[in-house]
C-alpha positions as CSV (number, residue, x, y, z in Angstrom):
1,M,-0.1,0.1,0.1
2,S,2.9,2.5,0.9
3,A,4.5,1.8,-2.7
4,S,1.2,2.5,-4.4
5,M,0.8,5.8,-2.2
6,R,4.2,6.9,-3.3
7,V,3.3,6.2,-7.0
8,L,0.0,8.4,-6.5
9,V,1.7,11.2,-4.8
10,R,4.5,11.4,-7.5
11,R,2.0,11.4,-10.1
12,A,-0.2,14.2,-8.2
13,T,2.7,16.2,-7.9
14,R,3.5,16.0,-11.5
15,L,0.0,16.8,-12.6
16,S,0.5,19.9,-10.4
17,D,3.7,20.7,-11.9
18,R,2.1,20.4,-15.6
19,N,-0.6,22.9,-14.9
20,I,1.5,25.4,-13.6
21,Q,3.8,25.0,-16.6
22,L,0.9,25.5,-18.9
23,S,-0.3,28.7,-17.0
24,A,3.3,30.1,-17.3
25,A,3.7,29.3,-21.0
26,A,2.8,32.5,-22.4
27,A,4.9,34.6,-19.8
28,R,7.8,32.4,-20.8
29,A,7.3,32.9,-24.7
30,S,7.3,36.6,-24.1
31,A,10.2,36.4,-22.3
32,R,12.3,34.2,-24.0
33,S,14.0,36.4,-26.4
34,S,15.4,38.7,-23.9
35,S,16.5,35.8,-21.6
36,C,17.9,33.7,-24.4
37,R,21.5,34.6,-23.2
38,C,20.9,33.9,-19.7
39,F,19.7,30.2,-20.3
40,S,22.5,29.5,-22.5
41,D,24.7,30.5,-20.0
42,A,23.1,28.3,-17.5
43,A,23.1,25.3,-19.7
44,E,26.9,25.7,-20.2
45,D,27.3,26.1,-16.3
46,R,25.3,22.6,-16.0
47,S,27.5,19.1,-16.1
48,T,26.7,15.6,-16.7
49,H,28.5,12.4,-17.3
50,F,30.0,11.2,-20.2
51,G,31.0,7.7,-19.1
52,F,33.2,8.2,-16.2
53,E,34.2,11.7,-17.2
54,T,32.2,14.9,-16.1
55,V,31.2,17.2,-19.2
56,P,29.2,20.1,-19.8
57,E,25.6,19.1,-20.9
58,T,26.1,21.1,-24.2
59,E,29.2,18.9,-25.0
60,K,27.7,15.5,-24.4
61,A,25.4,15.0,-27.3
62,K,28.3,16.1,-29.6
63,R,30.5,13.4,-28.1
64,V,27.8,11.0,-28.1
65,Y,27.2,11.6,-31.9
66,K,30.9,11.4,-32.5
67,V,31.2,7.7,-30.7
68,F,28.4,6.4,-33.0
69,E,29.4,8.1,-36.2
70,N,32.8,6.5,-35.6
71,V,31.6,3.0,-35.0
72,A,28.2,2.9,-37.3
73,Q,30.1,0.6,-40.0
74,R,31.1,-1.9,-37.6
75,Y,28.4,-1.5,-34.9
76,D,26.3,-4.6,-35.8
77,I,29.9,-6.7,-35.9
78,M,30.6,-5.5,-32.4
79,N,27.3,-6.1,-31.1
80,D,27.7,-9.8,-32.1
81,A,31.2,-9.9,-30.7
82,M,30.5,-8.1,-27.4
83,S,27.4,-9.9,-26.4
84,L,28.5,-13.3,-27.9
85,G,25.4,-13.1,-30.1
86,I,23.0,-12.8,-27.0
87,H,22.0,-9.1,-28.2
88,R,20.0,-11.1,-30.7
89,V,17.8,-13.2,-28.2
90,W,17.5,-10.1,-26.0
91,K,15.7,-8.5,-29.1
92,D,13.5,-11.3,-30.0
93,M,12.5,-11.5,-26.6
94,L,11.4,-7.9,-26.8
95,L,9.4,-8.6,-29.7
96,H,7.6,-11.6,-28.1
97,A,6.9,-9.4,-25.2
98,M,5.6,-6.7,-27.4
99,H,3.3,-9.3,-29.5
100,P,2.4,-6.7,-32.2
101,Q,-0.6,-7.2,-34.4
102,P,-1.1,-6.0,-38.2
103,G,-2.1,-2.3,-38.2
104,V,0.3,-1.3,-35.5
105,R,2.4,1.9,-35.9
106,L,5.9,1.5,-34.2
107,L,8.4,4.5,-33.4
108,D,12.0,2.7,-32.8
109,V,14.0,5.7,-31.3
110,A,17.7,5.3,-31.3
111,G,16.9,2.7,-33.9
112,G,20.1,3.1,-35.7
113,T,20.8,0.3,-37.9
114,G,17.3,-1.2,-37.8
115,D,17.5,-4.5,-35.8
116,I,14.3,-3.8,-33.7
117,S,12.2,-2.5,-36.7
118,F,13.3,-5.6,-39.1
119,R,12.1,-7.9,-36.4
120,F,8.9,-5.8,-35.8
121,L,7.9,-6.1,-39.5
122,E,8.9,-9.7,-39.8
123,Y,6.8,-10.6,-36.6
124,V,3.8,-8.8,-38.0
125,H,4.2,-10.2,-41.4
126,S,4.0,-13.7,-39.4
127,Q,0.8,-12.7,-37.7
128,Q,-0.8,-11.7,-40.9
129,E,0.1,-15.2,-42.5
130,R,-1.1,-17.0,-39.4
131,Q,-4.4,-15.1,-39.5
132,K,-4.8,-15.8,-43.3
133,R,-4.1,-19.8,-42.5
134,R,-6.9,-19.5,-39.8
135,A,-9.2,-17.8,-42.1
136,A,-8.7,-20.5,-45.0
137,R,-9.4,-23.1,-42.5
138,S,-12.7,-21.8,-41.5
139,M,-13.5,-21.1,-45.2
140,Q,-12.8,-24.7,-46.1
141,T,-16.6,-25.5,-46.9
142,P,-17.9,-21.7,-47.0
143,S,-21.6,-21.0,-48.2
144,W,-21.9,-18.5,-51.3
145,Q,-22.7,-15.7,-48.8
146,D,-19.4,-16.3,-46.9
147,I,-17.5,-15.9,-50.2
148,S,-19.4,-12.9,-51.0
149,N,-18.8,-11.3,-47.6
150,N,-15.0,-12.1,-47.8
151,Y,-14.7,-10.5,-51.0
152,S,-16.4,-7.5,-50.1
153,T,-14.4,-7.1,-46.9
154,E,-11.2,-7.4,-48.6
155,D,-12.3,-4.7,-51.3
156,E,-13.3,-2.1,-48.9
157,D,-10.8,-2.4,-46.0
158,G,-7.7,-4.4,-47.7
159,P,-5.2,-5.8,-45.3
160,L,-4.2,-3.9,-42.3
161,E,-0.6,-2.3,-42.8
162,S,1.9,-1.8,-40.1
163,R,4.4,0.7,-40.2
164,A,7.8,1.0,-38.7
165,V,9.6,4.6,-38.3
166,V,13.4,4.4,-37.4
167,C,14.2,7.6,-35.7
168,D,18.0,8.2,-34.7
169,I,20.0,11.6,-34.4
170,N,22.9,9.9,-36.0
171,K,23.0,10.2,-39.7
172,E,25.9,7.6,-40.1
173,M,23.9,5.1,-38.1
174,L,20.5,5.6,-40.1
175,K,22.8,5.3,-43.5
176,V,24.0,1.6,-42.5
177,G,20.3,0.8,-41.5
178,K,19.2,1.6,-44.9
179,Q,22.1,-0.4,-46.8
180,K,20.9,-3.1,-44.6
181,A,17.2,-2.9,-45.3
182,D,18.1,-2.6,-49.1
183,S,20.3,-5.7,-49.0
184,M,17.5,-7.6,-47.1
185,G,14.8,-6.2,-49.8
186,I,12.9,-4.7,-46.9
187,S,11.1,-1.5,-48.2
188,T,7.4,-1.5,-47.5
189,G,6.0,0.0,-44.2
190,L,9.4,1.1,-43.3
191,S,11.0,4.8,-42.9
192,W,13.8,6.5,-41.7
193,V,13.9,9.6,-39.9
194,V,16.7,11.9,-38.3
195,G,15.6,13.1,-35.0
196,D,16.4,13.7,-31.3
197,A,14.8,11.6,-28.7
198,E,14.6,14.8,-26.4
199,E,12.7,16.5,-29.2
200,L,11.0,14.3,-31.5
201,P,10.1,15.5,-35.0
202,F,6.3,14.0,-34.6
203,D,3.0,15.2,-33.5
204,D,1.2,14.1,-30.5
205,D,-0.6,10.8,-30.4
206,Q,0.9,9.1,-33.2
207,F,2.3,5.8,-32.6
208,D,0.9,2.7,-30.7
209,I,4.4,1.5,-29.5
210,Y,7.6,3.3,-28.7
211,T,10.8,1.3,-28.3
212,I,14.2,2.2,-27.4
213,A,16.9,-0.4,-27.4
214,F,20.2,0.1,-25.9
215,G,20.0,3.8,-26.5
216,I,18.4,5.8,-23.6
217,R,21.4,5.7,-21.3
218,N,23.3,8.0,-24.2
219,V,20.5,10.7,-23.8
220,T,21.5,13.8,-21.8
221,H,18.0,14.4,-20.3
222,I,16.6,11.0,-19.9
223,D,13.3,12.4,-18.2
224,Q,12.7,14.8,-21.3
225,A,13.2,11.8,-23.8
226,L,10.6,9.8,-21.5
227,Q,8.3,12.9,-21.6
228,E,8.5,12.9,-25.4
229,A,7.9,9.0,-25.7
230,L,4.8,9.7,-23.7
231,R,3.5,12.6,-25.9
232,V,4.0,10.9,-29.3
233,L,2.1,7.5,-28.1
234,K,-1.4,7.2,-28.5
235,P,-3.8,6.7,-25.7
236,G,-3.3,2.9,-24.8
237,G,0.0,2.9,-26.5
238,R,3.1,0.9,-25.1
239,F,6.4,2.2,-24.1
240,M,9.2,-0.6,-24.2
241,C,13.1,0.1,-23.3
242,L,15.6,-2.7,-23.7
243,E,18.7,-1.3,-21.7
244,F,21.9,-2.8,-19.9
245,S,21.3,-2.8,-16.3
246,K,22.6,-3.7,-12.9
247,V,23.3,-7.5,-12.5
248,T,21.7,-9.2,-9.6
249,N,24.2,-12.0,-8.8
250,P,27.3,-10.9,-7.3
251,V,29.5,-13.7,-8.8
252,L,28.2,-12.8,-12.3
253,A,28.6,-9.1,-11.4
254,R,32.3,-9.6,-11.0
255,L,32.7,-11.7,-14.1
256,Y,30.6,-9.0,-16.0
257,D,32.7,-6.2,-14.9
258,A,36.0,-8.1,-15.6
259,Y,34.7,-8.9,-19.0
260,S,33.3,-5.6,-19.9
261,F,36.3,-3.3,-18.8
262,Q,39.2,-5.8,-19.8
263,M,37.7,-7.4,-23.0
264,I,35.2,-5.0,-24.8
265,P,37.5,-2.2,-25.3
266,V,40.1,-4.5,-26.6
267,L,37.6,-6.1,-29.2
268,G,36.4,-2.2,-30.1
269,E,40.2,-1.8,-30.9
270,V,40.6,-5.0,-32.8
271,I,37.4,-5.1,-35.0
272,A,36.1,-1.3,-35.0
273,G,39.5,0.3,-34.7
274,D,38.4,2.2,-31.8
275,W,39.3,1.8,-28.2
276,K,37.9,4.9,-26.9
277,S,34.2,4.6,-28.0
278,Y,33.9,1.2,-26.5
279,Q,35.4,2.3,-23.3
280,Y,32.8,5.0,-23.1
281,L,30.1,2.5,-24.0
282,V,31.2,0.2,-20.8
283,E,31.4,3.2,-18.7
284,S,27.9,4.5,-19.6
285,I,26.3,1.2,-18.7
286,R,27.6,1.9,-15.0
287,K,26.3,5.3,-14.9
288,F,22.7,4.4,-16.0
289,P,20.1,4.0,-13.3
290,D,19.5,0.4,-11.9
291,Q,16.0,-1.2,-12.7
292,E,14.1,0.0,-9.6
293,E,15.3,3.6,-10.1
294,F,14.7,3.6,-13.9
295,T,11.1,2.1,-13.2
296,E,10.3,5.3,-11.0
297,M,11.8,7.6,-13.7
298,I,9.1,5.9,-16.2
299,E,6.4,6.3,-13.7
300,D,7.3,10.0,-12.9
301,A,7.1,10.6,-16.7
302,G,3.3,9.8,-16.7
303,F,3.2,5.8,-17.6
304,Y,1.2,3.3,-15.9
305,C,1.5,-0.3,-15.4
306,V,5.2,0.0,-15.2
307,Q,7.4,-3.4,-14.8
308,H,10.6,-4.6,-15.7
309,K,11.9,-8.0,-16.5
310,N,15.7,-9.0,-16.1
311,L,17.4,-10.8,-18.8
312,T,20.5,-12.7,-18.1
313,G,20.6,-12.2,-14.7
314,G,20.1,-8.3,-15.1
315,V,22.9,-7.6,-17.5
316,V,19.9,-6.4,-19.6
317,A,16.5,-5.1,-18.4
318,L,13.1,-4.9,-20.3
319,H,11.2,-1.9,-19.2
320,S,7.4,-1.4,-20.0
321,G,4.6,1.0,-19.3
322,F,1.4,2.3,-21.0
323,K,0.0,5.6,-21.8
324,L,-3.5,5.9,-20.6
């Protein structure tokens, strides 16, 4: 009961803050031009982490962009090498938890080279084929009326089309993703958009599902990215985040730390020719909030029915919440 009360109090406070922000919006707009320099100076003064290094907030986004620009061409190969291929299982588990149906619209933020969107389209296609087989079995001995109704329904409505939008701030990552899509022959139902997770280039209430896989820890303002996720989802839409987290088993945690710090940067140097970028990636995992703290952040952003599931002993956690 006490945990539920804490969630309710946080949400009541958040709603109160939103009302205050809305009532003050006009005043902020009129003062924006005169105070622009002050806000800029304040942003310069604020600091955040870039791995274990402390940097100005305005510098982190640039440095993260450079990291992924450097590793884009070898990104998928390194994912296989670093995780020993297990990242494919984690992403498949995300799709099975999502269980998307035909007609659903997906926004895959920090979607990079398209892994989640490709799986989404494949999964939806398999659902469509399954529905067709079921319909065919039920129509093995149809009446003329059944046949007529079936044809009229297809003509009027047509098959439900699902769409996936891959949104990433890094143009090099999107370039690699488009090349993969072309090589796989994937074009229908897929689009690529350059966009910032903290300021998405989409209208409100546009998507049924929002995913971000191994990307949110690289965002400067995580709370702002969560607010944007809530904004672009339709009522009833689902937020799903796959991210490295805190290992729960002490023995596994020691082995994981030793592997991460001693092997992953070496693999980065050998395979991608970039030690520093993969040193940052390892460090950024340790700076990301643990499962419980991130769950609270998702709730504070306004999502309901928030839960998480540990994968591989907490190496990765799958977080989920709904917009009501």
